[in-house]
C-alpha positions in Angstrom: 94.6 67.3 105.5 95.3 69.1 108.7 99.0 68.7 108.7 99.2 70.4 105.2 97.1 73.5 106.5 99.2 73.7 109.7 102.5 73.4 107.8 101.2 76.1 105.2 100.2 78.4 108.1 103.7 78.0 109.6 105.3 78.8 106.4 103.2 81.9 105.7 103.9 83.1 109.2 107.6 82.9 108.9 107.3 84.7 105.6 105.4 87.5 106.8 107.7 88.0 109.9 110.8 88.3 107.6 109.2 90.4 105.3 107.8 92.8 108.5 111.3 93.0 109.7 112.9 94.1 106.2 109.9 96.5 106.0 110.8 98.1 109.4 114.4 98.6 108.8 113.3 100.2 105.5 111.2 102.6 107.5 114.3 103.6 109.3 116.2 104.7 106.2 116.6 108.6 106.0 118.0 111.4 108.1 116.4 111.8 111.5 117.0 115.2 113.3 117.1 115.1 117.3 114.0 117.1 118.5 115.9 119.1 121.4 116.8 122.5 122.4 119.7 121.0 124.2 121.2 119.4 120.9 120.5 121.5 117.8 121.8 120.0 114.8 121.9 116.4 116.4 121.2 113.9 113.9 121.0 110.2 112.8 121.4 109.4 109.2 120.6 105.9 108.4 121.9 105.1 104.7 121.7 101.2 104.8 122.2 98.6 107.3 125.8 98.8 107.2 126.2 102.6 107.3 124.4 104.5 110.1 125.9 107.8 111.3 125.2 109.9 114.3 125.9 113.5 114.8 125.9 114.7 118.4 127.5 117.3 120.4 129.5 118.5 117.5 130.9 115.1 116.7 130.1 112.7 113.8 130.6 109.1 114.3 129.8 106.0 112.1 127.9 103.4 114.2 129.4 99.8 113.9 128.2 96.3 114.9 124.5 97.5 114.7 121.9 95.0 115.7 118.2 95.6 115.7 115.8 93.1 117.2 112.4 94.0 115.5 110.6 91.0 117.5 110.7 93.1 120.6 108.6 96.0 121.6 110.1 98.4 121.8 112.7 97.3 119.5 116.2 96.6 120.8 118.8 98.5 118.9 122.5 97.7 119.8 125.7 99.3 118.3 129.3 100.4 119.1 130.9 103.8 118.5 134.4 104.9 118.5 135.1 107.0 121.4 137.3 110.1 121.3 140.1 108.0 122.0 141.0 104.8 120.1 138.4 102.7 122.1 135.1 101.5 121.1 132.1 101.9 123.4 129.2 99.5 123.3 125.5 101.0 123.6 122.2 99.3 124.2 119.0 101.3 123.2 115.3 101.1 122.8 113.9 102.3 119.5 110.0 102.8 118.8 108.3 104.5 115.7 105.7 107.0 117.0 104.6 107.6 113.3 106.1 107.4 110.1 108.2 110.5 110.5 108.9 110.3 114.4 111.0 107.9 116.4 111.6 107.7 120.1 115.0 106.3 121.0 116.6 105.7 124.5 120.3 105.2 124.7 121.8 103.4 127.8 125.6 104.1 128.2 127.1 101.6 130.8 123.7 100.8 132.1 121.3 97.7 131.9 118.7 97.9 129.3 115.3 97.9 130.6 112.3 96.1 128.8 110.6 99.5 128.4 111.2 103.0 128.2 112.0 104.5 131.5 112.8 108.0 133.2 114.9 106.3 135.7 117.9 105.9 133.3 119.5 106.5 130.0 119.1 109.5 127.5 115.9 109.8 125.8 115.5 111.5 122.4 112.7 112.1 119.9 113.9 112.1 116.3 112.0 113.6 113.4 112.5 112.5 109.8 113.8 115.3 107.7 114.9 113.4 104.6 114.0 109.9 103.4 116.3 109.6 100.3 119.2 107.5 101.1 121.0 109.0 98.1 120.8 112.5 99.2 121.8 111.5 102.7 124.9 109.8 101.4 126.1 112.7 99.2 125.5 115.3 102.1 127.5 113.2 104.6 130.6 112.8 102.2 
């Protein structure tokens, strides 16, 4: 009887964990504005797991190779973006939901990613949700 209870508990744990990760990504879908006087108009548009677009410093780039590890705290978010040349640059970042409509995001360019947010390296951004409807975002970015 003990074995059945333990096996059932393990199965429930894995199902809850995978549901939790899917829910976390669903929470990211939307259009997020960078809250900064230095970067007015900067945005991150999360349409689906394959379509994430960043608008930053007057340029718009599609992020590729996006991997998000929701098992870490803060989350690890790795991606690539095409440079102004034909080369791709790889980025490592940390991501944390402050609340339903605010994210904290620290991007590390050519630096090791620490386990936690830091003021010693990387670029720190706060992003505020401005739209949560993927269809509206997709039509706005085309």
